C-alpha positions in Angstrom: -271.2 271.2 -38.3 -272.6 267.9 -36.9 -270.1 266.0 -34.9 -269.3 262.4 -35.8 -271.1 260.8 -32.9 -274.3 262.7 -33.6 -274.0 261.8 -37.3 -273.5 258.1 -36.4 -276.7 258.0 -34.2 -278.6 259.9 -36.9 -278.0 257.4 -39.7 -277.7 254.3 -37.4 -280.2 255.0 -34.6 -279.8 251.4 -33.3 -276.1 252.1 -32.5 -274.9 251.5 -29.0 -272.0 253.9 -28.0 -270.0 252.8 -24.9 -267.5 255.1 -23.4 -264.7 253.7 -25.5 -266.7 254.2 -28.6 -267.1 257.9 -27.8 -263.3 258.2 -27.5 -262.9 256.2 -30.7 -265.4 258.5 -32.6 -263.7 261.6 -31.3 -260.4 260.4 -32.7 -262.1 259.5 -36.0 -263.7 262.9 -36.1 -260.2 264.5 -35.7 -259.1 262.4 -38.6 -262.0 263.5 -40.7 -261.3 267.1 -39.9 -257.7 266.7 -41.0 -256.2 267.2 -37.6 -254.8 263.7 -37.8 -253.2 262.6 -41.0 -251.9 259.2 -40.1 -253.9 257.1 -37.7 -253.6 253.4 -36.5 -256.3 251.9 -34.4 -256.2 248.4 -32.9 -259.2 246.9 -31.3 -260.5 243.4 -30.2 -262.8 241.5 -32.4 -266.6 242.3 -32.3 -266.1 245.7 -30.7 -267.3 247.9 -33.6 -264.1 249.0 -35.2 -265.3 248.5 -38.8 -268.7 250.1 -38.2 -267.0 253.3 -37.1 -264.0 253.4 -39.4 -265.0 251.7 -42.6 -268.8 252.2 -42.7 -269.7 255.5 -41.0 -266.5 257.4 -41.4 -266.4 257.3 -45.2 -269.9 258.6 -45.4 -269.2 261.3 -42.9 -266.1 262.4 -44.7 -267.8 262.6 -48.1 -270.5 264.7 -46.4 -267.9 267.1 -45.1 -266.1 267.2 -48.5 -268.0 265.9 -51.6 -264.8 266.3 -53.6 -262.9 263.8 -51.5 -261.4 260.8 -53.3 -261.5 258.0 -50.7 -260.5 254.3 -51.0 -261.3 251.3 -48.7 -259.0 248.3 -48.7 -259.3 244.9 -47.0 -257.9 241.4 -47.3 -260.4 240.5 -50.1 -262.1 242.4 -52.8 -265.5 241.0 -51.8 -265.1 242.3 -48.2 -264.0 245.8 -49.4 -267.0 245.8 -51.8 -269.3 245.0 -48.9 -268.0 248.0 -47.0 -268.5 250.1 -50.1 -272.1 249.0 -50.4 -272.8 249.7 -46.8 -271.5 253.3 -47.2 -273.7 253.7 -50.4 -276.8 252.7 -48.4 -276.1 255.5 -45.9 -275.4 258.0 -48.7 -278.9 257.4 -50.2 -280.8 257.4 -46.9 -283.2 260.2 -46.0 -281.3 260.7 -42.7 -278.1 261.4 -44.5 -279.8 263.8 -47.0 -281.1 265.9 -44.1 -277.5 266.3 -42.8 -275.5 266.5 -46.1 -277.8 267.4 -49.0 -274.9 268.4 -51.3 -273.6 264.8 -51.3 -275.7 262.5 -53.5 -275.0 259.4 -55.6 -276.6 257.8 -58.7 -280.0 256.2 -58.1 -281.0 253.5 -60.6 -279.9 254.7 -64.1 -279.8 258.4 -63.3 -277.7 260.4 -63.8 -276.6 258.3 -66.6 -273.0 259.6 -66.8 -272.1 258.7 -63.2 -270.6 255.5 -62.0 -272.2 253.4 -59.3 -270.9 249.8 -58.8 -270.0 247.7 -55.8 -266.4 248.9 -56.1 -266.8 252.5 -57.2 -269.3 255.2 -56.6 -269.1 258.9 -57.7 -270.6 261.9 -56.0 -273.1 263.6 -58.4 -271.9 267.0 -59.6 -268.7 266.8 -57.6 -265.2 265.3 -57.9 -265.7 262.9 -55.0 -265.5 259.1 -55.3 -265.5 256.1 -53.1 -263.3 253.1 -54.3 -262.9 249.7 -52.8 -260.0 247.2 -53.4 -258.8 243.9 -52.1 -255.3 243.4 -50.9 -253.0 243.1 -53.9 -255.7 244.7 -56.1 -254.8 247.6 -58.4 -255.7 251.3 -58.3 -253.9 252.3 -61.4 -254.4 255.9 -62.4 -256.5 256.8 -59.3 -255.4 259.6 -57.0 -256.4 258.9 -53.4 -256.9 261.6 -50.8 -257.7 259.2 -48.0 -257.0 255.5 -47.6 -258.8 253.3 -45.0 -257.2 249.9 -44.5 -259.3 247.5 -42.5 -258.0 244.0 -41.7 -255.5 243.2 -44.4 -255.1 239.7 -43.1 -258.0 237.2 -43.1 -256.9 235.2 -40.1 -253.9 234.0 -38.1 -252.8 231.6 -40.8 -252.4 234.4 -43.3 -250.7 236.7 -40.8 -248.4 233.9 -39.8 -247.2 233.4 -43.3 -244.0 235.3 -44.1 -244.9 235.2 -47.8 -248.3 236.8 -47.2 -246.8 239.4 -44.9 -244.2 240.3 -47.5 -246.7 240.5 -50.3 -248.9 242.7 -48.2 -246.0 245.0 -47.4 -245.1 245.1 -51.1 -248.7 245.9 -52.1 -248.9 248.7 -49.5 -245.7 250.3 -50.7 -246.3 249.9 -54.4 -250.1 250.6 -54.5 -251.2 252.5 -51.4 -248.3 254.8 -51.0 -247.9 255.5 -54.8 -251.6 256.7 -55.0 -251.1 259.3 -52.3 -250.0 262.9 -52.4 -248.8 265.5 -49.8 -252.1 266.1 -48.2 -253.4 262.5 -48.3 -254.5 260.7 -45.1 -254.2 257.1 -43.9 -256.3 255.2 -41.4 -255.2 251.6 -40.5 -257.7 249.7 -38.3 -256.8 246.1 -37.4 -257.2 243.3 -35.0 -253.6 242.3 -34.5 -252.5 238.9 -35.6 -248.7 239.0 -35.7 -245.9 241.3 -34.5 -244.6 241.6 -38.0 -247.9 242.5 -39.7 -248.3 245.7 -41.6 -248.8 247.7 -38.4 -245.7 246.2 -36.8 -243.6 246.9 -40.0 -244.8 250.6 -40.1 -244.1 251.2 -36.4 -240.6 249.7 -36.8 -239.8 252.1 -39.7 -241.7 255.4 -39.1 -242.2 257.8 -36.2 -245.3 257.2 -34.1 -246.9 258.4 -30.8 -248.9 256.2 -28.4 -252.2 257.9 -27.9 -252.8 258.5 -24.2 -254.1 262.1 -24.0 -256.3 264.2 -26.3 -253.4 266.7 -26.4 -251.4 264.2 -28.4 -253.5 265.1 -31.4 -252.3 268.7 -31.3 -248.7 267.7 -30.8 -248.3 265.3 -33.7 -245.4 265.7 -36.0 -246.1 266.1 -39.7 -245.2 262.5 -40.6 -246.0 261.0 -37.2 -248.5 258.2 -36.7 -251.0 258.4 -33.9 -251.4 254.9 -32.4 -254.6 254.0 -30.4 -254.8 250.6 -28.9 -258.0 249.4 -27.1 -257.1 246.5 -24.8 -260.0 244.1 -24.1 -258.8 243.9 -20.4 -257.2 247.0 -19.1 -253.5 246.9 -18.3 -251.8 249.7 -16.5 -253.1 252.7 -14.7 -256.0 254.8 -16.0 -255.3 257.5 -18.7 -257.4 260.3 -20.1 -258.0 258.2 -23.2 -258.7 255.0 -21.3 -259.9 255.7 -17.7 -260.7 252.1 -16.9 -259.4 250.4 -13.8 -256.9 247.6 -13.9 -258.5 244.4 -15.3 -261.8 246.1 -16.4 -263.3 244.9 -19.6 -263.6 247.2 -22.6 -267.2 246.3 -23.2 -268.5 244.4 -20.1 -272.1 244.1 -21.4 -271.0 242.3 -24.6 -267.6 240.8 -23.6 -267.3 240.4 -19.9 -264.1 240.2 -17.9 -265.0 236.7 -16.9 -265.5 235.7 -20.6 -262.3 237.3 -21.6 -260.3 235.6 -18.8 -261.6 232.3 -20.1 -260.4 233.1 -23.6 -257.0 234.1 -22.3 -256.7 230.9 -20.4 -257.3 228.9 -23.6 -254.5 230.6 -25.6 -252.6 233.4 -23.8 -250.4 234.3 -26.8 -253.3 234.6 -29.2 -255.3 236.6 -26.6 -252.4 239.0 -26.0 -252.3 239.5 -29.8 -255.9 239.7 -30.8 -257.6 241.0 -27.7 -254.8 243.1 -26.1 -253.0 244.4 -29.2 -249.7 243.0 -27.9 -248.5 240.5 -30.6 -245.5 238.3 -30.3 -244.1 235.7 -32.6 -243.8 232.1 -31.4 -240.4 231.9 -33.1 -239.0 234.6 -30.8 -240.3 233.3 -27.5 -237.9 232.5 -24.6 -240.0 229.8 -23.0 -243.2 229.4 -25.0 -245.6 226.8 -23.6 -242.9 224.2 -22.9 -243.1 224.2 -19.1 -243.5 220.8 -17.5 -246.7 220.1 -15.4 -247.4 217.8 -12.5 -250.5 216.1 -11.2 -249.3 215.5 -7.6 -246.5 216.8 -5.4 -243.6 214.5 -4.6 -243.6 212.5 -1.3 -239.9 213.3 -0.5 -239.5 217.0 -0.2 -236.2 218.4 0.9 -237.2 222.1 1.0 -240.2 224.3 1.1 -239.5 228.0 0.3 -240.8 231.2 -1.2 -239.2 233.8 -3.5 -240.8 237.3 -3.8 -239.9 240.2 -6.0 -241.7 243.4 -5.1 -242.9 245.9 -7.8 -240.2 248.4 -8.7 -242.7 250.8 -10.3 -246.4 251.4 -10.4 -246.7 249.4 -13.7 -244.8 246.4 -12.4 -246.2 243.2 -10.8 -245.4 241.9 -7.4 -244.5 238.2 -8.0 -244.4 235.9 -5.0 -244.0 232.1 -5.5 -244.2 229.3 -3.0 -242.4 226.1 -4.1 -241.1 222.7 -3.0 -237.9 220.9 -4.0 -237.6 217.2 -4.3 -234.6 214.9 -3.7 -233.7 215.2 -7.5 -233.7 218.9 -7.4 -236.9 219.4 -9.4 -238.8 222.6 -8.3 -242.6 222.3 -7.9 -244.5 225.5 -8.0 -247.2 225.3 -5.3 -248.8 228.8 -5.0 -248.4 232.2 -6.5 -249.4 235.8 -5.8 -249.0 237.9 -9.1 -250.6 241.3 -8.6 -250.3 245.0 -9.2 -252.3 245.9 -6.1 -250.7 248.3 -3.7 -248.3 247.0 -1.1 -250.9 247.3 1.7 -252.9 244.7 -0.2 -250.1 242.4 -1.4 -248.5 242.3 2.1 -251.6 240.5 3.3 -251.9 238.3 0.2 -248.3 237.1 0.5 -248.4 236.5 4.3 -251.7 234.5 3.9 -250.1 232.4 1.2 -247.1 231.7 3.3 -249.3 230.6 6.2 -251.6 228.6 3.9 -248.7 226.6 2.5 -246.8 226.2 5.8 -243.8 227.9 4.2 -241.0 228.4 6.8 -238.5 230.4 4.7 -239.1 233.3 2.3 -236.5 235.4 0.3 -237.7 238.8 -0.7 -235.8 240.7 -3.4 -236.0 244.3 -2.2 -234.4 246.6 -4.7 -237.1 249.3 -4.3 -239.2 249.5 -1.2 -238.9 245.8 -0.6 -237.3 246.2 2.8 -240.5 247.7 4.3 -242.5 245.1 2.6 -240.4 242.3 4.1 -240.8 243.8 7.6 -244.6 243.9 7.1 -244.8 240.4 5.9 -242.6 239.2 8.8 -245.0 240.9 11.2 -248.0 239.2 9.5 -246.4 235.8 9.1 -244.4 235.3 12.3 -243.8 231.6 11.7 -241.9 232.2 8.5 -238.3 233.2 8.4 -238.1 236.3 6.2 -234.9 237.2 4.4 -234.3 240.1 2.0 -231.5 240.9 -0.3 -230.5 243.4 -3.0 -230.1 242.0 -6.5 -227.2 243.8 -8.3 -226.6 241.5 -11.2 -227.9 242.4 -14.7 -231.5 241.3 -15.1 -231.3 240.7 -18.8 -228.2 238.5 -18.6 -229.7 236.5 -15.7 -233.0 235.8 -17.4 -231.6 234.9 -20.8 -228.7 232.8 -19.6 -230.8 230.8 -17.2 -233.8 230.2 -19.5 -233.0 226.5 -20.3 -232.5 225.8 -16.6 -235.9 227.4 -15.8 -237.6 225.1 -18.4 -235.7 222.1 -17.2 -236.1 222.5 -13.4 -239.6 224.0 -12.9 -242.8 222.0 -12.6 -246.2 223.8 -12.6 -249.5 222.3 -11.4 -251.7 221.0 -14.2 -254.2 223.6 -15.3 -252.0 226.5 -14.0 -253.1 228.6 -17.0 -256.6 228.8 -15.5 -255.4 229.3 -12.0 -252.9 232.1 -12.7 -253.9 233.4 -16.2 -251.8 236.6 -16.2 -248.7 234.8 -15.0 -249.2 232.1 -17.6 -249.7 234.7 -20.3 -246.6 236.8 -19.4 -244.3 233.7 -19.1 -245.4 231.9 -22.2 -245.3 235.1 -24.4 -242.0 236.4 -23.0 -239.6 237.1 -25.9 -235.9 236.5 -26.3 -235.4 240.1 -27.5 -235.4 241.5 -24.0 -236.4 245.1 -24.7 -239.6 244.1 -26.6 -241.1 242.7 -23.3 -243.3 245.0 -21.2 -243.0 243.0 -18.0 -240.0 241.1 -16.7 -241.3 240.3 -13.1 -242.3 236.7 -13.5 -239.2 235.6 -15.5 -237.0 237.4 -13.0 -238.6 235.5 -10.0 -238.4 232.1 -11.6 -234.8 232.8 -12.7 -234.1 233.7 -9.0 -235.6 230.5 -7.8 -233.5 228.4 -10.2 -230.3 230.4 -9.3 -230.9 229.7 -5.6 -231.9 226.1 -5.8 -229.6 224.9 -8.5 -226.5 227.1 -7.9 -226.6 227.7 -4.2 -226.2 231.1 -2.7 -223.8 232.4 -5.5 -226.3 235.2 -6.4 -227.4 235.9 -2.8 -224.3 237.2 -1.0 -226.1 240.0 0.7 -229.0 238.1 2.3 -230.3 239.7 5.5 -232.6 237.9 7.9 -235.2 239.4 10.3 -234.8 236.3 12.5 -231.5 235.5 14.1 
């Protein structure tokens, strides 16, 4: 049997398959073989998701099984029909006939008793059919062996509408699910727009597994979804499925890391949703983009300091912030190190920042390995008084209860979203529902700064200094 990647190159010889495409096509092949019954794939725009899932895959599956009854759905009937016509062009090509001669469709008026329209095409001599339908369209009376749902929301405006989302969910339950049987398969392939879109609703209600290893395919439960998310810019350590290094672009030749960073700076929340697959609702944000900005530092400064939180785990960020406090108690953020580099790198980054800003006092929260980090920074920045302490108070309670004070007291330099794009993204998309957030490092540090500067040393009873 020809594998899916070979099939794709045979019928689309112009196709460019990057490493992530090869992983994507291996997963689609497992879906076509029936080893995956319920699959969700999220991918940034213009990365080839529809070519693989909604154009090539239906043709491949009908070649493997000409009796398959397959349906494509999208946000509009015209788009679903466009996918259908693309599949039909593959089915009648000579390249396809050489691979799957038993799967043929009507040509012109012959055979006369078979259907071929933009929305429905039947396999000649077999029971197979390819249907297409727009969101909220009907499939009355049609049994469906496999559903492919591609972008059920046209844009952010649609996905942001509670009415549209509710109608989409109702259509999915009353049309898609009612046309399926015990052996039916579902593939949902989206660019994410909202945390409560169809994917978000499904993941909140049904069992699912985050796809990190090919072995996950063999360990899926009978009703479990396999969820594959391709981030435009890699976050976290390499995995078998996504071996990229931190910050590496998914498709550098088409969408470079530099281009993606510029897009993230324009709208971090939208970028996290569309390009990273990590949606959040503006209604549930703790801070949003409401931080005050400044054009120049105040003349009268009563204190210049630094607050640093070392990374607790390999997935955490080290967050180190230099700031100045004016006579009115306003806190001006001056410089930041926000990094997941190893400590031997961040020790130098932080010490250089302290020297560059002439910071004479630094407080390092050292719950996990921070004591050694503090000693190293003290050695590298001898003119700064380094203190470290253990934070024992509940992180969630601290961050949530101090959120209004953080917004009121902090001032960021104008254009800070371009200067520190990851910090900006993580702060402005941080959610009130604490456990839905992946990273707490930045809110934790800015909460600590506010606690120290506005409330004195109440939260810092166990401060230990390296300089007496």
